C-alpha positions as CSV (number, residue, x, y, z in Angstrom):
1,M,-115.6,2.2,-19.3
2,A,-113.8,0.7,-16.6
3,K,-111.0,2.6,-14.9
4,I,-107.8,0.8,-14.4
5,N,-105.2,2.5,-12.2
6,L,-101.7,1.5,-13.4
7,L,-99.9,4.1,-11.2
8,P,-99.5,1.9,-8.1
9,W,-98.0,-0.9,-10.2
10,R,-95.6,1.5,-11.9
11,E,-94.7,3.0,-8.5
12,E,-94.1,-0.4,-7.1
13,L,-91.9,-1.2,-10.0
14,R,-90.0,2.0,-9.6
15,N,-89.6,1.3,-5.8
16,Q,-88.4,-2.2,-6.6
17,K,-85.9,-0.9,-9.1
18,Q,-84.8,1.8,-6.7
19,Q,-84.3,-0.8,-4.0
20,E,-82.3,-3.0,-6.4
21,F,-80.2,0.0,-7.4
22,V,-79.5,0.9,-3.7
23,F,-78.7,-2.8,-3.0
24,M,-76.4,-3.0,-6.1
25,A,-74.8,0.3,-5.2
26,G,-74.3,-0.8,-1.6
27,G,-72.9,-4.1,-2.8
28,A,-70.6,-2.4,-5.2
29,T,-69.5,-0.1,-2.4
30,V,-68.8,-3.0,-0.1
31,I,-67.0,-4.9,-2.8
32,A,-64.9,-1.8,-3.7
33,A,-64.2,-1.3,0.0
34,L,-63.1,-5.0,0.3
35,I,-60.9,-4.6,-2.7
36,V,-59.3,-1.5,-1.3
37,L,-58.9,-3.2,2.1
38,L,-57.3,-6.3,0.5
39,A,-55.0,-4.1,-1.6
40,H,-54.1,-2.1,1.5
41,L,-53.4,-5.3,3.4
42,H,-51.4,-6.7,0.5
43,V,-49.3,-3.5,0.2
44,D,-48.8,-3.4,4.0
45,G,-47.6,-7.0,3.8
46,M,-45.2,-6.2,1.0
47,I,-43.9,-3.2,3.0
48,S,-43.4,-5.2,6.2
49,S,-41.7,-7.9,4.1
50,Q,-39.4,-5.4,2.5
51,N,-38.7,-3.8,5.9
52,Q,-37.7,-7.3,7.2
53,R,-35.5,-7.7,4.2
54,N,-34.0,-4.3,4.8
55,S,-33.3,-5.0,8.5
56,F,-31.8,-8.3,7.6
57,L,-29.5,-6.7,5.0
58,E,-28.6,-3.9,7.4
59,G,-27.6,-6.6,9.9
60,E,-25.5,-8.4,7.3
61,I,-23.9,-5.1,6.2
62,K,-22.9,-4.4,9.8
63,I,-21.4,-7.9,10.0
64,L,-19.5,-7.4,6.8
65,D,-18.3,-3.9,7.9
66,T,-16.8,-5.5,11.0
67,R,-15.2,-8.2,8.8
68,I,-13.9,-5.5,6.4
69,G,-12.5,-3.6,9.4
70,R,-10.7,-6.8,10.6
71,I,-9.4,-7.4,7.0
72,R,-8.1,-3.8,6.9
73,E,-6.3,-4.3,10.2
74,L,-4.9,-7.6,8.9
75,E,-3.7,-5.9,5.7
76,K,-2.1,-3.1,7.7
77,S,-0.3,-5.6,9.9
78,K,0.7,-7.6,6.8
79,A,2.1,-4.5,5.2
80,D,4.0,-3.7,8.5
81,L,5.4,-7.3,8.5
82,L,6.4,-7.1,4.9
83,A,8.1,-3.8,5.5
84,R,10.0,-5.3,8.4
85,M,10.9,-8.4,6.3
86,N,12.2,-6.1,3.5
87,V,14.3,-4.2,6.1
88,I,15.7,-7.5,7.4
89,Q,16.3,-8.7,3.9
90,E,18.1,-5.5,3.0
91,L,20.2,-5.8,6.1
92,Q,21.0,-9.4,5.2
93,R,22.0,-8.3,1.7
94,S,24.0,-5.3,2.9
95,R,25.9,-7.1,5.6
96,P,28.4,-8.8,3.2
97,Q,28.6,-5.5,1.3
98,S,30.0,-3.7,4.4
99,V,32.6,-6.5,4.9
100,H,33.5,-6.3,1.2
101,L,33.7,-2.5,1.4
102,M,36.1,-2.6,4.4
103,D,38.2,-5.2,2.7
104,E,38.3,-3.2,-0.5
105,I,39.3,0.0,1.4
106,V,42.4,-1.9,2.6
107,H,43.2,-3.3,-0.8
108,T,42.8,0.0,-2.6
109,L,45.1,1.9,-0.3
110,P,48.6,2.2,-1.9
111,D,51.8,2.3,0.2
112,G,52.3,5.7,1.7
113,V,48.6,6.5,2.1
114,Y,46.8,6.4,5.4
115,L,43.2,7.1,6.2
116,N,42.4,9.1,9.4
117,K,38.6,9.2,9.0
118,L,36.1,7.2,6.9
119,T,32.4,8.3,6.9
120,Q,29.6,6.5,5.1
121,K,26.1,8.0,4.7
122,G,24.0,5.7,2.7
123,K,26.0,4.9,-0.4
124,K,28.2,8.1,-0.1
125,L,31.7,7.7,1.2
126,S,33.9,10.5,2.6
127,M,37.6,9.7,3.3
128,N,40.2,12.0,5.1
129,G,43.8,10.9,5.1
130,V,47.4,11.6,4.7
131,A,49.7,10.6,1.8
132,Q,53.4,10.9,1.3
133,S,52.8,12.7,-2.0
134,N,50.1,13.9,-4.4
135,A,51.0,11.1,-6.7
136,R,50.0,8.6,-4.1
137,V,46.6,10.2,-3.7
138,S,46.2,9.9,-7.5
139,D,47.2,6.2,-7.3
140,Y,44.5,5.8,-4.6
141,M,41.9,7.4,-6.8
142,R,42.8,5.2,-9.7
143,N,42.5,2.1,-7.4
144,I,39.1,3.3,-6.3
145,D,38.1,3.6,-10.0
146,K,39.1,0.0,-10.6
147,S,37.4,-1.3,-7.5
148,D,34.4,-3.5,-7.6
149,W,32.9,-2.1,-4.4
150,M,33.8,1.7,-4.7
151,A,33.3,4.2,-7.5
152,D,33.3,7.8,-8.5
153,P,36.3,9.2,-6.5
154,S,36.4,13.0,-6.4
155,L,39.1,15.0,-4.7
156,D,37.6,17.7,-2.5
157,Q,40.7,19.1,-0.9
158,I,44.5,18.5,-0.8
159,K,46.9,20.4,1.4
160,T,50.6,19.9,1.5
161,T,52.2,20.3,4.9
162,E,55.7,19.7,6.3
163,E,56.2,17.6,9.4
164,N,59.6,16.4,10.7
165,R,61.2,17.5,7.4
166,R,58.8,15.4,5.4
167,R,56.2,16.7,3.0
168,L,52.8,15.2,3.6
169,A,49.6,15.7,1.6
170,N,46.5,15.9,3.7
171,F,43.5,15.0,1.4
172,Q,39.8,14.7,1.5
173,L,38.0,12.4,-1.0
174,Q,34.4,11.7,-1.8
175,G,33.3,8.4,-3.3
176,K,30.4,6.0,-3.6
177,Q,29.8,2.5,-2.5
178,K,28.6,0.2,-5.2
179,T,27.4,-3.4,-5.3
180,G,30.4,-5.3,-6.6
181,T,31.0,-8.6,-8.1
182,P,33.0,-10.6,-5.6
183,Q,36.3,-11.9,-7.0
184,A,36.9,-14.1,-4.0
185,D,35.7,-17.0,-6.0
186,D,38.4,-16.4,-8.6
187,S,41.2,-16.1,-6.0
188,A,40.0,-19.0,-3.9
189,P,41.5,-21.7,-6.1
190,D,44.8,-19.8,-6.2
191,K,45.0,-19.9,-2.4
192,E,44.3,-23.6,-2.3
193,G,47.0,-24.3,-5.0
194,S,49.7,-22.3,-3.1
């Protein structure tokens, strides 16, 4: 019988399969490394793109912060101007009230009553004066009650003294200024008619 040696053929086949395996493993490793490299490059690109966006947004935020600062300054100056305008308007409104108050003080004083001192703090009025009698002080308080520009008279003090054989009542009154309804319009036609 003839001897056929199949071992070298099997060994060659084994070597060939082993080379193919090494080649395929190396190819798979290279492909995997390329995939990892591409993924890494893609992620780096996304990170750098996001960093650019972030820096752009930070720059825009800084610009908006400066604009907001300017807006706050403008709002503050606007509030200051509005406060000044309100003060000016209040002064414009209260200017005629002071004139009406002085006029009303003259009209409410009955004969025989004289004021020595008139003090105003805000809407509060303080009046010191001399009257010929206590009844005249009462008349003055009633006139203040009827007044359109003064209200709430309260007698703080009244002292009766004698000077040159005359009895005089020194008094101190408190009252309030109020916003009245001018009656000058009602009396204006009467003045024109007379």
